[in-house]
Residue, then its C-alpha position, 0 to 999 in steps of 0.5 A: x672657560x676651562x683653560x682659565x680654570x686650569x690655569x688657576x689650578x682648579x680644573x674641577x671648578x671649571x668642569x663643574x661650572x660647564x656641566x651646570x651651564x649645560x644642565x641649565x641650557x638643556x632645561x630650556x627645551x621644556x621651559x623656553x621662556x624661563x629666562x629673562x629678556x636680555x636688557x641690552x636688547x629688549x627683544x622677546x626672542x633674545x633671552x638669558x639665564x643667569x648662572x653666576x658668574x655667567x649669563x647664558x644668552x639664547x635666541x628663542x626661535x619658533x621650533x628651537x632654542x639657539x644658545x648664543x653664548x655663555x658670558x660673564x655676568x658683569x659684561x654687557x652685550x653689544x654689536x661688537x661682541x655678538x655681531x651674529x645677532x645683528x645679521x640674523x632676521x628677527x621673528x616675524x613682527x619684530x625688529x632686529x635687535x639693536x643694543x641699548x645702553x643701560x643707565x645706572x641710577x645716580 
């Protein structure tokens, strides 16, 4: 992320954005359910914060929060993008996440 902003000759924008993303992620320890459920997966334990133009995707575990990745908002997540989500065991009582296609209203 930082390299892209540097290549655009605006490294300060990249540094500011990274700092903002870390600030948002650090707030999850006090309020882990603040993010919405990731629509592509529909699983309670896989959530995201929107910080335009990024999605901060995280996995809510029993005693910790695991940041999965910061991803451009316009992109959908899938098993080819995040294979580690499919290899992990879901919390007790939940199935392992499988991506769903989002349908756009016509």
